[in-house]
C-alpha positions in Angstrom: 93.7 54.4 -153.5 93.6 58.2 -154.0 90.1 59.5 -153.3 88.7 62.6 -155.0 85.3 64.2 -155.1 83.5 66.1 -157.7 80.6 68.2 -156.5 77.7 68.4 -159.0 76.3 72.0 -159.1 72.8 72.7 -158.0 70.2 72.6 -160.8 72.0 69.7 -162.6 70.0 66.4 -162.8 71.7 64.9 -165.8 75.3 65.0 -166.8 74.5 66.5 -170.2 73.0 69.6 -168.5 76.5 70.4 -167.0 78.2 72.4 -169.6 81.6 72.3 -167.9 81.7 68.5 -167.7 84.4 67.0 -169.9 86.4 63.8 -169.8 89.7 65.7 -170.1 89.1 66.9 -166.5 89.5 63.3 -165.2 92.8 61.3 -165.0 93.4 59.2 -168.1 92.8 56.1 -166.0 90.5 56.2 -163.0 87.5 54.7 -161.2 84.4 56.9 -161.3 81.6 56.2 -158.8 78.8 58.1 -160.3 76.7 57.4 -157.2 73.4 58.3 -158.8 71.8 55.7 -161.1 70.1 57.2 -164.1 72.2 60.3 -164.0 72.8 60.3 -167.8 76.5 59.4 -167.8 76.0 56.8 -170.6 73.9 59.3 -172.5 76.7 61.9 -172.2 79.1 59.3 -173.6 76.9 59.1 -176.7 76.0 62.8 -177.0 79.1 64.5 -175.7 81.8 66.1 -177.8 84.5 63.5 -177.3 85.3 60.4 -179.3 84.3 57.5 -177.1 84.6 53.7 -177.1 81.8 52.7 -174.8 82.3 49.2 -173.4 79.4 47.3 -171.9 79.2 43.8 -170.4 75.8 43.1 -172.1 74.8 43.1 -175.8 71.2 43.9 -175.0 72.3 47.2 -173.3 74.3 48.2 -176.3 71.5 47.3 -178.7 69.1 49.4 -176.5 71.5 52.4 -176.9 71.8 51.8 -180.7 68.1 51.7 -181.1 67.8 55.1 -179.3 70.6 56.7 -181.4 70.6 54.8 -184.7 72.4 57.5 -186.8 75.0 58.6 -184.3 76.7 55.4 -183.0 78.4 52.4 -184.5 77.5 49.1 -182.8 80.2 46.4 -183.1 78.5 43.1 -184.2 80.9 40.2 -183.9 79.2 37.0 -185.0 81.9 34.9 -183.4 81.2 36.3 -179.9 79.2 34.0 -177.8 76.1 35.4 -176.1 76.5 36.0 -172.4 76.1 32.9 -170.2 74.7 34.9 -167.2 71.3 33.2 -167.4 72.9 29.8 -166.7 73.5 28.2 -163.4 76.9 29.6 -162.5 77.8 26.6 -160.4 78.1 24.6 -163.7 81.1 25.1 -165.8 80.0 26.2 -169.4 81.8 24.6 -172.3 83.7 27.0 -174.5 85.2 26.9 -177.9 88.8 27.9 -178.4 88.5 29.9 -181.6 92.3 30.1 -182.0 92.5 26.3 -182.4 89.6 25.8 -184.9 90.6 26.3 -188.5 87.1 27.1 -189.8 86.5 29.7 -187.0 89.9 31.3 -187.8 88.6 31.9 -191.3 85.3 33.3 -190.0 87.2 35.5 -187.6 89.3 36.9 -190.5 86.2 37.7 -192.6 84.5 39.4 -189.6 87.7 41.4 -188.8 87.8 42.7 -192.4 84.2 43.7 -192.4 84.5 45.5 -189.1 87.7 47.3 -190.3 85.8 48.6 -193.4 82.7 49.6 -191.4 84.7 51.4 -188.6 86.9 53.1 -191.2 83.8 54.3 -193.1 81.9 55.4 -190.0 84.8 57.3 -188.4 85.7 59.0 -191.7 82.1 60.2 -192.2 81.9 61.5 -188.6 85.2 63.4 -189.0 84.1 64.7 -192.4 80.9 66.1 -190.7 82.9 67.4 -187.7 81.1 65.0 -185.4 82.6 62.9 -182.6 82.7 59.1 -183.2 80.9 56.8 -180.8 81.7 53.1 -180.9 79.7 50.7 -178.8 81.3 47.3 -178.0 81.1 44.5 -175.5 84.0 43.8 -173.2 84.7 40.6 -175.3 85.3 42.4 -178.6 87.1 45.5 -177.3 90.5 44.1 -178.4 89.3 44.1 -182.1 88.2 47.8 -181.9 91.4 48.8 -180.3 93.5 47.0 -183.0 91.4 48.5 -185.9 91.6 52.1 -184.5 95.4 51.7 -184.0 95.7 50.5 -187.6 93.8 53.6 -188.7 96.1 55.8 -186.6 93.2 57.3 -184.6 93.0 55.2 -181.4 94.7 57.9 -179.3 91.9 60.3 -180.0 89.3 58.1 -178.2 88.4 57.8 -174.6 87.6 54.3 -173.4 84.7 54.1 -171.0 84.1 50.8 -169.2 80.4 51.0 -168.1 79.2 48.8 -165.2 82.8 47.7 -164.6 81.9 45.8 -161.4 80.7 43.0 -163.8 84.3 42.3 -164.7 84.6 40.7 -161.2 81.1 39.2 -161.2 81.4 37.6 -164.7 84.9 36.2 -164.0 83.2 33.3 -162.3 82.2 31.8 -165.7 84.5 33.5 -168.2 87.6 34.4 -166.2 90.0 34.1 -169.2 88.0 36.6 -171.2 87.8 39.2 -168.3 91.5 38.9 -167.6 92.3 39.4 -171.3 90.1 42.5 -171.3 91.9 44.0 -168.3 95.2 43.2 -169.8 94.3 45.0 -173.1 93.0 48.0 -171.0 96.5 48.2 -169.5 97.8 48.9 -172.9 95.3 51.6 -173.6 96.1 55.3 -172.9 92.6 55.8 -171.5 90.4 53.7 -169.3 87.5 55.3 -167.3 85.9 52.6 -165.0 82.4 53.7 -164.3 79.7 52.4 -162.1 77.0 53.5 -159.6 77.6 50.3 -157.7 81.4 49.7 -157.7 82.9 46.9 -155.7 84.1 47.8 -152.2 87.4 49.7 -152.2 89.1 47.0 -150.1 88.5 44.5 -152.9 89.7 46.8 -155.6 92.9 47.5 -153.7 93.6 43.8 -153.7 93.7 43.6 -157.5 96.7 44.9 -159.4 94.6 46.1 -162.2 92.8 48.6 -159.9 95.2 49.2 -157.1 96.5 52.8 -157.1 93.9 54.2 -159.6 92.3 57.5 -158.6 88.9 56.9 -157.1 86.5 59.7 -158.0 83.1 60.1 -156.2 80.5 62.2 -157.9 78.8 64.1 -155.1 75.1 64.8 -155.9 74.0 65.5 -152.4 76.1 68.4 -151.1 74.6 71.1 -153.4 71.1 69.6 -153.6 70.1 66.7 -151.3 66.7 66.4 -153.0 68.5 64.8 -156.0 69.3 61.7 -153.8 65.9 60.0 -153.5 66.0 56.5 -152.2 63.4 54.1 -153.6 60.5 52.9 -151.5 61.6 49.4 -151.0 59.5 46.6 -149.5 61.2 43.4 -148.4 58.8 40.5 -148.3 59.3 36.7 -147.7 57.7 34.1 -149.9 57.3 30.3 -150.0 58.5 30.2 -153.6 58.8 32.2 -156.8 56.2 29.9 -158.4 53.5 30.9 -155.8 54.2 34.5 -155.1 54.7 35.8 -158.6 51.4 34.5 -160.0 49.6 36.3 -157.1 51.1 39.6 -158.3 50.2 38.8 -161.9 46.6 38.0 -161.0 46.4 41.2 -159.0 47.4 43.3 -162.1 45.1 41.4 -164.4 42.2 42.1 -162.1 42.9 45.8 -162.3 44.1 46.0 -158.7 46.9 48.5 -159.4 49.2 50.1 -156.9 48.9 53.9 -156.5 51.5 56.4 -155.3 52.0 60.1 -155.1 55.1 61.4 -156.9 56.5 64.9 -157.3 56.7 65.7 -161.1 57.9 69.1 -162.2 57.5 70.3 -158.7 53.9 69.2 -158.3 52.4 66.2 -156.6 50.8 63.7 -159.0 49.0 60.4 -158.5 50.7 57.6 -160.4 48.9 54.3 -161.1 51.1 51.4 -161.9 49.7 49.2 -164.7 53.1 47.8 -165.6 55.2 45.2 -163.6 58.8 44.3 -164.2 59.9 41.0 -162.7 63.5 40.2 -162.2 63.8 36.4 -162.1 67.1 34.9 -163.0 65.9 31.6 -164.5 64.4 31.2 -167.9 62.8 27.9 -166.8 61.0 29.8 -164.0 59.9 32.5 -166.3 58.5 30.0 -168.8 56.6 28.0 -166.2 55.1 31.1 -164.6 53.9 32.4 -168.0 52.3 29.0 -168.7 50.8 28.7 -165.3 49.2 32.2 -165.5 48.1 31.7 -169.1 49.7 34.9 -170.2 49.5 35.8 -173.9 52.3 37.1 -176.2 50.7 40.6 -176.2 50.8 40.7 -172.4 54.4 39.8 -171.8 58.0 40.8 -172.8 60.8 38.3 -172.1 64.2 39.8 -171.8 67.0 37.3 -171.5 70.2 36.3 -173.2 69.4 35.9 -176.9 70.7 32.3 -177.3 69.2 29.4 -179.4 69.0 27.5 -176.1 66.8 30.1 -174.4 64.6 30.6 -177.5 64.1 26.8 -177.7 63.1 26.7 -174.0 60.6 29.5 -174.5 59.0 28.2 -177.7 58.9 24.5 -176.8 56.8 25.3 -173.7 54.9 28.4 -174.8 54.6 28.2 -178.6 56.2 29.9 -181.6 54.4 33.3 -181.0 56.6 33.8 -177.9 60.1 35.1 -178.4 62.9 36.9 -176.8 61.9 40.5 -176.7 63.6 44.0 -176.9 63.6 46.9 -174.4 60.8 49.3 -175.5 62.0 52.7 -176.8 60.8 56.0 -175.5 57.2 56.7 -176.5 56.4 53.0 -176.8 54.0 51.7 -174.2 55.6 48.7 -172.5 53.6 45.5 -172.1 51.9 44.9 -168.7 54.4 42.2 -167.7 58.2 42.2 -168.4 60.4 39.4 -167.2 64.1 40.1 -166.9 67.1 37.9 -166.2 70.4 39.4 -165.0 71.5 40.0 -168.5 69.3 43.1 -168.7 69.3 44.7 -165.2 72.4 46.7 -165.7 71.6 50.2 -167.0 68.7 49.4 -169.4 66.4 52.4 -170.3 62.9 51.1 -169.8 61.3 54.5 -170.3 58.3 53.5 -168.2 56.5 56.2 -166.2 54.6 53.8 -163.9 56.3 50.4 -163.7 56.9 48.7 -160.4 60.0 46.4 -160.1 59.8 43.1 -158.3 63.1 41.3 -157.5 62.8 37.6 -156.7 65.7 35.9 -154.9 65.1 32.3 -153.8 
């Protein structure tokens, strides 16, 4: 694997601030280790001058970007695409429907394809008419449809394909290996494929896979010119008897007004930050529901972020009531609720826009 390094100039904190940054300076197919989470790479994909197909492993992340840029991007909505199974016990084999062998679903697929064709045609035409780049947001599962439509329109070659959080291709293959392999196979046929992550798989593993072996591996170096840009989080590792005992303790502490305080440097000046928001990463909808019930949390106090499936909604409302539902990631300027519960479906790259939240990651 050929290693290359790009040194980010001093004074640049977000990619969009670097006027010389362009995708045409990268190899057409490569692995990009952006190193620094929250460096604005995804935002550049949306705001930059290139035509981009932004592929994400999670619907919620794409919906979050669409909500932030409603007039600039086109979000592919494929009703036949199943919601991610990542909230499920991965030791159990999920049942899947073979849509190629079901007559009714073939018909539905045809209708969806025709709708997407019309909408993408209209969207790209309007963007070109206004001399604006086109930005198409799509999950890994539906990328093949976008590629096929853009090829039919004769404009696919003008797009860069960016695979965000590409390490999930390997993680998710445990429960949908056929889908992930098909995605990689289709990317082979693409003229462009930028595999991007701040936490890529170890190189020795990538070298073992034909799909990644030999690709240029590019490190974005944020530390050489300005080491202060690399700030490690203040991480506390604690043991617990169980999620069901420790998490309610934290909730009670927040509800009692016993907030954590910290000094942070903002715009070059020290400032005291009081955390009155807590984000809990608990990869079990059943655990989340039982804890909310145990702590008697109300709908206005809690935001539940998980896979938006009928099964999950039924679990939530059966135990907590109809006023509880699967939430959305708050947009900038919207005050988040005091407690946010997240499963693994949302932890990749979501923009919470919180100025004071603390994150609690529970692993039993």
